[in-house]
N, C-alpha and C positions, 0 to 999 in steps of 0.2 A: 706573472703572479704578483698581487698587490700585498704589501706588508703594512701593518699598522703597529704602533707601539702601545704600551699600557696606558699612557695618558690619554690617547685617543679613545681607547676602549672604555676607560672610566667615564669620559665625557659623554660618549654615546649611551652608555648604560644608564646614566642619570637622566639624559634626555628621553630615553625610551620609557622611563618610569614617570615622566611628567614633570621632572624637576626643571625649573627655569632660573632659579636664584640660588647662589651658593655663597655662604658667609665664610670669610677666610682671612688669613694674614700670611704674607709672603714667606716662603721658604724655598731655597734652591732645590731641595729634594723633589719638589712638585712641579718643576718648570715644564715638563712635558705635558702635564695636565693643564697648567695655566694656558699654554699655547693652544691646546685643543679647545679650551673654553672660548678663546677668542675666535677660533675658526667656526664654532657652532653657535655663537651668540648666547652662550650661557653667561648670565650676568654674575660678575664677581663683586661682592661688597666687602672690601677689605677694611678691617677694624684696626685699632691701635693696641689691642691686647687679645690674645687667643680666647681668654675666658669670655670676653664680650662677643666674639664670633660665635661661640657656643650658645651664649644666652640669646643672641640675635636669632639663631636658628630655632631655638626653643620658642621665642616670642613670635616668630614667623608661623610656626606650627600652631600655636595657640590662637593666632589671629585668623588663619586660613582654614584650620581643621585638616590640613594636609601635612605631609612630611616636611620637616626642616632639615637642612643639610649644612654642616660645617666641615671645612677641610683645613687642617693645620699641619705644620711641619713636625719633624721628628724631635724626640727628646724634650727640650724645654718648651717647644711649641705645644706638644701633647700635654706636658705637665701643667701648663697654664690653662689649656683648653679643658682639661679634665674636670675643672670646677663645675662646668655646666652639666656633666653627666648625672651626678646624684640628684640634682634638682629636677631634671627631666624624669629620672627614674621614679622618684617618690611621688611625683604628680601625674605620672602616666602620660607623658608627652612623646609622640613619635618623632624621633630625631636620629639621623645618621651622622656620626662623626667619623671622618676618615683622617688618618695620619700616616705619614710616610715613616721610613726608618732607614738605617744604614743598609748597604748591600748585604744580602744573605751570605755571600762568599767571604765577607770580612767579619762575621760574628766572632766574638771572643778574641779580637786582636787589639783591645783597648782603643777601638775606633771612635771617631768623633760622633757625639750624640748617641752612643751605644751603651750597652751595659744595663739597659732598662727593658724589662719584659712588659711592653705596653699592653699587650693583650691580657696578661695576667692582672695587671693593675686595673684595667677597665672592666674585667669580668664581673666583679661583685656589684657594680653600679650600672650595669646594662642588662638587657634581656639576652644579648648574645654578643660575643667578641671573637674575632677570628683574624688570622693572618693569611694573606694571599701569597702563595709561594711559586706560582707559575703564571705568566702573563695571560695565557689563554683562558684562565679561570676567572678573570676579572668580571666579565659580563654576568656569568651565572651566580657568582658570589655576591655581587652588588644586588642583584634581584632577590637572592635569598635573604640578604641583610634587610632589605626593605620589607619583605613579607614578614620577617621576624618583628620588625618595629611596629607594623600595623596590625598583626594578628592578635586576637584576644584583647586583653588589656594592653593598650599601646605603651610604648616606652622607647628609650634610646638603645641604639646598637652601635658597635664600634668595629671598624675594619681597618687593619693595618696593611699598607701596600708599600713594600720596600722600594727604594729608589731604582734598584736594578730591574725590578719587575716592571716599573713604570716606563723605563727607557728601552727595554728590550723589544725589538720588533718580532712579530709573528706573521705567518701567512694568513691573510684574511679568509681565504677559502677553506682553511683547515679548522676554523673556529666552530665549536659545537653549537647547536641551537640552544637557546635559553628560554626558560619558563617565564611567564609574566611576573612582574614585580608586585602587582596589586590584585587582590581577590575581593570581590564585592559581596559574596555570600556571607550571611551572618546567621548564627544559631538562634532558633526559636524555642519557646518554652514547651515542655511536655504537656500533654492533655491533662494528666492528673494534677500537676502543679498549677496549671491555669485554673482548673475548677476549684481547687482548694483556696487559691488566692481570691477569686471572685466571690466565693461564699463568705469569706472573712470580711472582705471590703463591703459587701452588701449589707451585712448585719451590724457593721460597726456604727456607733453613734457619733464618734468624733475621729474619723480617719484623717491621716495627713500623709502627703507625699513629700519626700525629701530627695531632691535631685542633686547629683554630684558630677564629677568629671566624666564618669561613664555615660551619663545622659548627654553631656556636651558633645563627646566624640561620636556618639551614636547618631547625631543629627536628627533628634526625635522631637523637635519643637512642635511641628504640626500635629503629630500623634498625641503628644502630651496635652496640647491645648484641647483637642477633641475629647479625650478621655476624661480629663479633669472637669470639663464643662458638663459632660453627660452625667458623671457620678457626683458632681458637686463636692469635690474634694480639694481642700486648700493645698497649695504647692509652695514649699519652702526650698530655698536653694542655699547650699554652702558656697564658699567663695570660688569654687571651681566651676560653678554652673550658672553664674549670673547671666540673665538674659535668655535662658533656654525657653522659659515661658514668657510670652509678650507682657510688657509692663502693664498694659491696660486690661489684661485678661481678668475676668471677675474672680478667678480663683487664685490670683497671685498674692501670696502672703509674704513675699520678698525674702529677706535673709533668715537663715536658720536660727540666728541669734534671737529672733522674735519669739521662738518657742521658750527660750529661757526667760525672756521678759514677761511672757504670759504667766509662767509658773511663779515668778517672783512677785507678780502683782495679784496673785490669788485667783487667776482665771482658770477655767477648765483646761486640761491638757489632753493630748490624743490618747485614744484607747487602742488604735491600730495604726502602725506606722509602716509606710512602704518606701524604703530607701531604693531609689533607682540609680544605680551606678554610683552610689555614695558609700564609701567605705566607713565602717565603724572605727572611730579613733578621734584624733585631734579635732577634725572639722565637724564632728557630730557630737561633741561634748565629752568624748572619752568615756571613762568608767563612772563618771559622776552622775550619769543619768539626768543631767540638767536640760538636755534637749530631747532625748528619747526616753520617756518615762520607763522605769523598771517594770511597771505593771502593764505596759502596752504590749500587745501582740505585734510581731514583726513579720512582714513579708519582704524578703530581700532579693533584689534582682541584680546580678553582677555577672559579667563575662568570666571573671576569675572565681571559680567555685571555692578556691581556698579562702577567699575573703568572707564567704557566707558562714556566719557563726562566730566571727571574731568578736571577742569581749562579752557576748551574751548568746543565749539560745535563740534560734530563729524558727518561727512556727511554720513558715512556708518558704523553703529555699528554691530559688529559680536561677539556674545557671544558664543565662541566655542574654542576648542583646536587648538593650532597653527599647529600641524602636520596634523590634519584632514582638516584644512582649506587649507593648502598648497597642500595637495593631491587633494582636489577639484579644486583648481586653475589650477594645472598641467593637470588634466583630461579634463578640458574644451577645446573646439575647438575654439581657439582664434588665430588670426593672429596679431603678435606683431610688432610694428614699429621699425625702426632702431634708436638706441639711442647711438651709439658708441661715439659721441663727448661728450655727457653729462656723459657717463660712464667713459670716460678717465679723465674728469675734477675731478670727485669724487674720483676715485682711486688714482689720483696723489696727492690728499690732504694729504695723509699719510706722504709724504716726507716733509711737511711744518715744522714739529717739528724739524727735523734734520737740515733744512735750518736755523731755528731760533737759535738753540743751538749748532749745530755741530761745528761751527767755533769759539765758545766762548773758551777762554783759559781754559785748563783743570785744571790748578793750579791757585787758587786765593790767595790773601794775607793770608787768614786764613785757608786754607785747599783745598782739592780737590773739583772741581765742582761736585755736586751730579748727574747731568745729565750724565757726563762721568763715574763717579764711578759706578753708577747703571748699565750702559751699559756693562762695563767690568765684573761686577759680573754676569750678565745674560749670557754673553758669556762663562764664566767659568763653568756655570751649564750645558750648552748644550740645544738643542732645545726640547728634550723629557722630560725635568724636569717638575715637578709640582711647580708652583710659588705661594708663599704666600706673600701677601703685607700687611704691617701694618704701622701705623703712620699717621702723618699729611701731610707734604710735601713729605716725603720719597717715599710713594707709587705712588705719582703723577709723580715724576721724573722717577721711574722705569717703570711705565706704558707707558711712551713715547718710551721706548726701548724694549717692549715685543717682543720676537721672535715669529715665527710661532708656534701656540699651537693648541691642540685639545680641544674639549669641556671638561669642568670640570677640566681644568689644571691650571687655574688662580683663586686663592681665594683672594678676595679683600674686602675692606670696602664697606658697602652699605649705606642705608638710615640713619642708626644710627651714622655713623662715629665712630664706637666703637673701640677706641684705646685699645690695649692689647689683641685682639683676636688672634694675630699671633701665639703665642706659642701653644695654643690649636688647632688652625687650622692646624698647621704643624704636630702635633701629630696625629690628625685624618687623615690627608692626607697620612702620611707615613704608618699608619696601613692599609689604603685602598689600597695603592700602594706600597707594600713592596719591589718590585724590581725596583722601579723608584726613581730617585733622587728627593729630595724635597729641594728647596731653599727658605728661607724666607729672604725678604729684609724689614727692619724695621728701624724706627727712634730710637734714643737712649731713648727718652721719653717713647715710647710705649713698648720698650723691658723691661723696669723696672717693668711693671705691674705684669708679671708672669715669671720672669727670673728663678724662682725655678723649672720650668718645665724642665730645663736641667737635673735635677735628674730623672724625668720620662723618658726622652729620653735615658739616660744612662742605667737605670734599664731594660728597655724594648728593648734595642738594636736598637734604632731608629736613624739612621745616618743623621738627619736633619742638614743642614748647614745654619746658619743664618749670614747674612751680616748686621751689624749695621752701618747705616750712622750717624756717631757720630758728631754732631755739638754743643754739650754741651748746648742745649737749647730746648725749645718747639718751633720749628721753625715757624710753621704757626701762633702760638700765638704771639710770639715776633715780627714777621714781621707785623702782624695786628696792634699791639700796636704802633709800630714805625710809621706806616702810618697814624694812626688816631690821636695819641697824640704827635708825634714828637720823633725823635731818642733820646734815653737815658731816656725815661719816661716809660720803661717797668717795669712790676710788676710781681713777682713770675713766670717768664718765663725762667730763667737761670738754667742750671744744671751743675754738675761737669763733667770734662773730665774723666769719669770712665774707668778703665781697664776691660771692659766687657769680653774680651778674657781670662783674668786671672780667672774670675768667672767660665767660661766654663771649664778651666783646673782643677779648684778646685773640680768641680763636677765629674771629670773623663773623660772630653771631650777634644777636640782639640781647640786651640785658637791661633790667630795671630793678631797683630796690624799692620795696613798698613797706610802709609803716602804718598806713591808714586803711581801714577796711573798705572805705568807699573807693579806694584806688585799685583794689585787687582785680575786680572784673575788667575795668578799662585797660589795665596793664596787660592782662592776658589777651584781650582783644587786639591791642596794639602789637603784641608779639606775633600773633597769627597774621596780622595784616602786613608785617614786615617781610614775610616770606622766608625768613631765616631761622635756623636753629636758635632757640632763645632760652634764657633763664630769667624767671621772675623770682627774685629773692625776697621772700615775705618774712618779716620779723614776727614770730609768734611767741607766746608766753611759755616759758619752761616750767612754770609753777602749776600748770593745768595737767592733771593726771587722767588718762583715759580709763574708764571703768573696767575695760578688759585687762589692763595691767593689774588692777586691784584683784580682779577675779582670778587671775592666773597665779596669784600669790597664795590663794587659799585662806584658811582661817589663821590669822596672825596671832590670835590670843589662845589658841588651843594648847592647854598645859602639857598634854601628853604627846605632842607631835613636833617634829622638826620641820620648819618651813623650808621648802625647796622651790625657788622661782621656776615657773612655767610647768611644773609637774605636781603630782600628788604629794601632799605632806607625808613624811616618814614617821611611823609610830615610834615613840621612844621605848627602849627595852629596859627592863629592870625597874 
């Protein structure tokens, strides 16, 4: 009879589910698993902080459209890695985090790295959290965890496997059969919902499609392209769905922010809106109706029926997969009206950002304008690069200049606004796309969270190029304080003008400091040519305020309201 231990079973279970890359940081609790990974050629990418391992698994999932896996040790390892879970949960990213723990037989002995109920801690920020208590259950519980992560709206799951469960041998012939970890079938819309949606879209004068994360994970690019083209409906994307529609498609209206710009400039707005996997909330304008007009009829498609009707009534609810819904739309025998004028207005809105900022001086009194600096950086990377955005205002400036990209090529902050994810995202993206350039554009504040992952990039030969838009402050924060409390009244929002490029060199990477706009693009090109992890430290103006910062402050002069940064103003009472 052949025996196998828990570490071997865990490695086999991941391999059976199609996992080939695992992001991790060493812990002795997991040695049996590490050894099994070596035997089975499971690639281990070890980071310098468990949070970065979690963010790398998240970034890997966002880049591939598949499950990301992070494995961390007990207690403090889990506590560090925990940071990645709420970010993946809020953005709907399929990720499996596994942590070990002290032996079950030593619970409540004041044991090392014990006294923490990791499953209870993880439960509120995961779709499912569970503890394995017998070695022979590892295969089927890993498969169950992966199905939970991928089913419906994707999200993170957590599995705790105590050290004694990992090292205990079991008879291989006695192991029960295990169900498949992945299921490809997806729910389609009902006939009644389909008919109601098509009738509303057919009679609309100014319909608009908004794609979100649900469309991205549905892999519905081809179906979206065909339906939008047939129906002549413009497609706007929130920052979770950049690239789902090909950049050169005649219906591509680019960022959802353009809907706000159209309203601000007095142009017509949609009368019917079709959110495809786009949840109502922060990324669709919240309750302000700045992107989805209050007067517009809404057809909402989402795998999570609980999301349909959030913030406002929905005229046609469709609890189904985006790709299945689009296939049904395209298969229907419908004669679509001519909407060329409306389509032209929407697709032209993409040029409004360059009209607003293209003519602004590239050099300000205190540094380069971040709009121009980020554009030159992106041009240096080329159109086929994977773009990672991190920071407060830095990613907003960069997003205005994004080139034509394919799905899963732009990794951005989501609902959590989780600064510091960039280094991990970049590691995960480069592992997922080893033959593609990865460019990270980040603010100097965000870069400081996990700058030590330069060591991870050097050790694993990951030639990520990072452009730091360095304004020596927490830009969005100081600009908010200046606006609300008056200039000069800022508190703990200033940073040093640090030589981040020298830190990259010290880790064994490439680095340059840039102060001239003409040097930004060549510096990025030299960094990629070096074949090393790199930091291009670009000095940008702290005085320039992104319009989104101003918009998120609301009406500063409203006499009957209390200004609350990032949220709706609070009405004064009495």
